[in-house]
C-alpha positions in Angstrom: 12.6 -0.2 -12.4 10.1 -0.2 -14.6 7.5 -2.8 -12.9 4.0 -1.8 -12.2 3.1 -1.2 -8.6 -0.4 -1.5 -7.3 -1.5 -0.6 -3.7 -3.8 -2.6 -1.8 -5.3 -3.2 1.7 -6.4 -6.5 2.9 -10.2 -6.5 3.2 -11.7 -7.8 6.6 -13.8 -10.5 4.5 -10.7 -11.9 2.9 -9.0 -13.4 6.1 -9.5 -17.1 7.5 -10.4 -18.2 10.9 -7.1 -17.5 12.2 -7.5 -14.0 11.2 -4.9 -14.3 8.5 -5.2 -13.4 4.6 -6.0 -16.3 2.7 -3.3 -17.1 0.2 -6.1 -16.8 -3.1 -6.4 -13.1 -1.9 -2.9 -12.6 -1.8 -2.6 -14.4 -4.8 -5.6 -12.1 -6.6 -3.6 -9.0 -5.6 -0.5 -9.8 -7.6 -2.3 -11.1 -10.7 -4.4 -7.7 -10.6 -1.5 -5.9 -10.9 -0.5 -7.5 -13.7 -3.8 -7.3 -15.5 -3.7 -3.4 -14.9 -0.3 -3.3 -16.4 -1.4 -5.2 -19.5 -4.7 -3.2 -19.5 -2.5 0.3 -19.8 -1.0 -1.1 -23.0 -4.2 -2.2 -24.7 -4.3 -5.8 -23.8 -7.0 -6.0 -21.1 -8.9 -9.2 -21.2 -11.4 -8.0 -23.5 -9.0 -6.7 -25.9 -7.2 -9.7 -26.3 -10.3 -11.7 -26.5 -11.0 -9.5 -29.7 -8.1 -10.4 -31.1 -8.6 -14.1 -30.5 -5.8 -14.7 -27.8 -6.0 -15.4 -24.2 -3.5 -15.7 -21.6 -3.7 -19.2 -19.7 -1.7 -19.6 -16.2 0.1 -23.1 -16.4 2.6 -23.0 -13.5 2.8 -20.8 -10.5 5.0 -20.7 -7.0 4.3 -18.4 -4.5 6.1 -18.0 -1.1 5.0 -15.9 1.9 7.4 -15.1 4.9 5.3 -12.9 7.0 1.5 -13.3 8.5 -0.8 -11.0 6.6 -3.8 -9.9 8.6 -6.8 -7.6 8.0 -6.2 -4.2 7.2 -2.6 -4.5 6.6 -1.4 -2.2 3.5 0.7 -3.9 1.0 2.3 -2.8 -2.3 1.5 -5.4 -4.9 4.4 -5.7 -7.8 4.3 -7.4 -11.2 6.5 -7.4 -14.3 7.1 -9.7 -17.1 10.7 -11.4 -17.9 12.4 -12.5 -20.6 10.8 -15.4 -22.2 11.3 -18.1 -25.1 8.9 -20.8 -27.1 5.5 -21.1 -25.9 6.2 -19.9 -22.1 5.6 -16.2 -20.9 7.4 -15.9 -17.6 6.1 -13.2 -15.4 7.4 -12.5 -11.6 5.8 -10.6 -8.6 6.4 -9.0 -5.2 4.3 -8.1 -2.2 6.0 -5.5 0.0 4.6 -4.5 3.6 6.2 -1.6 5.3 9.3 -1.7 2.8 9.9 -5.4 3.3 9.6 -8.0 0.8 7.0 -10.2 2.4 5.9 -12.5 -0.7 7.1 -13.3 -3.9 6.2 -15.4 -7.0 7.1 -16.9 -10.3 4.7 -17.8 -13.1 4.6 -19.3 -16.6 1.8 -18.6 -18.7 0.8 -20.1 -21.9 -0.9 -17.5 -24.8 -3.9 -19.4 -26.3 -4.8 -18.5 -30.2 -8.8 -19.1 -29.1 -9.8 -19.4 -32.7 -7.9 -22.6 -33.6 -6.9 -23.4 -30.0 -3.1 -23.6 -30.6 -0.6 -21.9 -28.9 1.6 -18.8 -29.9 5.1 -18.5 -29.8 6.7 -15.9 -27.7 8.7 -14.5 -30.8 5.0 -14.0 -32.4 3.7 -11.9 -29.9 4.7 -8.3 -29.3 4.7 -7.3 -25.6 5.0 -3.9 -25.5 6.5 -3.8 -21.7 10.1 -3.7 -20.7 11.6 -7.2 -19.7 13.3 -7.4 -16.2 15.3 -10.0 -14.8 13.5 -12.7 -13.0 13.5 -13.2 -9.5 15.7 -15.8 -7.9 12.7 -18.3 -7.3 12.8 -21.6 -8.7 9.9 -23.1 -10.3 10.9 -26.4 -10.2 8.8 -29.2 -10.8 8.0 -31.6 -7.7 7.1 -35.2 -7.4 3.6 -36.6 -5.9 4.1 -39.2 -3.1 3.4 -42.8 -4.4 0.7 -42.8 -1.7 -2.2 -40.4 -2.5 -5.6 -40.7 -0.7 -9.0 -39.7 -1.8 -9.9 -36.9 0.8 -13.1 -35.5 -0.9 -15.1 -34.0 -3.5 -14.9 -30.3 -4.9 -18.1 -28.7 -6.9 -17.0 -26.2 -9.5 -20.0 -23.8 -8.8 -20.9 -20.4 -9.4 -18.8 -19.0 -6.7 -15.3 -20.0 -8.4 -15.9 -19.8 -11.8 -15.0 -16.7 -14.0 -16.0 -15.6 -17.3 -14.5 -17.7 -19.3 -16.6 -20.5 -17.5 -13.8 -22.5 -15.6 -12.8 -22.4 -12.3 -10.6 -19.1 -11.7 -6.9 -20.1 -11.4 -6.5 -17.9 -7.9 -9.4 -20.1 -6.1 -7.4 -23.1 -6.3 -5.4 -22.2 -3.1 -8.8 -22.1 -1.4 -9.8 -25.6 -2.5 -6.9 -27.2 -1.6 -7.1 -25.4 2.2 -10.6 -27.0 2.4 -8.4 -30.6 2.9 -5.4 -28.8 5.2 -5.0 -28.7 8.7 -4.9 -24.7 9.1 -5.7 -24.3 12.7 -2.8 -21.8 13.8 -1.3 -22.1 10.5 -0.9 -20.5 7.0 0.4 -21.3 3.7 4.1 -20.3 3.8 4.6 -21.6 0.0 2.5 -23.2 -2.6 3.4 -24.4 -6.0 0.4 -25.3 -8.6 0.5 -26.9 -11.8 -2.7 -26.3 -14.0 -2.9 -29.1 -16.1 -6.6 -29.0 -17.7 -9.2 -26.4 -16.9 -12.0 -27.4 -14.4 -15.4 -26.3 -16.4 -18.4 -25.0 -14.6 -20.6 -27.8 -13.4 -17.9 -30.7 -12.9 -17.1 -32.2 -9.6 -13.4 -32.5 -8.8 -11.9 -35.2 -7.1 -9.6 -34.5 -4.5 -6.7 -36.5 -3.5 -3.8 -35.5 -1.0 -0.5 -36.9 -0.1 2.0 -36.0 2.6 5.9 -36.3 2.8 8.2 -34.9 5.6 5.6 -32.6 6.5 4.9 -31.1 2.7 1.4 -31.6 1.4 0.7 -32.7 -2.0 -2.3 -32.4 -4.1 -4.1 -33.9 -7.2 -7.5 -33.1 -8.6 -9.2 -35.1 -10.9 -12.0 -34.0 -13.1 -15.2 -36.0 -13.8 -13.9 -37.2 -17.2 -10.6 -38.7 -15.5 -8.5 -35.9 -16.7 -6.0 -34.5 -14.3 -6.8 -30.8 -13.4 -4.5 -29.8 -11.4 -1.3 -30.5 -9.0 0.0 -29.1 -6.1 2.8 -28.7 -3.5 2.2 -26.9 -0.2 4.3 -26.1 2.9 2.6 -24.7 6.2 4.1 -22.5 8.8 3.1 -21.8 12.1 1.1 -18.2 12.9 
């Protein structure tokens, strides 16, 4: 297979009060693998920026079948798949001791940063092999009719990247602030990134629940929907 692999070890600072690796850290492992693969073919963040291009995450679904703890050694795998229109598809795996313990599928948009338009797949050459996507459905979900405000979330220094927006890998941590995670972990999470959260903004967080599944919507200070998410928990 021509996918990209990167070995990682879970740092003790990446686990929560249950001693479980945060979903945000697992998400960073696989996205770092993707970025390393792009960097190797001359498409680092800075190189794309110089060309007036930037990849923006639109949607992602992640599932984790095992509990991951501090000092666990993992292999993060990433690979692009056949894509079309304006949607760039990329899949990921997390492997521990030869077992696949995490999978993800994502849809990215490529932004022309000069005129703020989207670039079609067939107008961008990606010099990487395109592999078959995982059998992981990135289907749309419906939020419950009743969503209650559960708090505010500041887009502060600790979550902002060099684009001066809230980094996409920090969203699971934001939702986790409003989840009953005692002796629980995130087993599955799907996130729709509607509009970026700029530095200094204050998001309003809404949560709903249906059949044991938690749903979130975050709204920016200007009233625009920032993100929506569907989350399933599992016992540790």
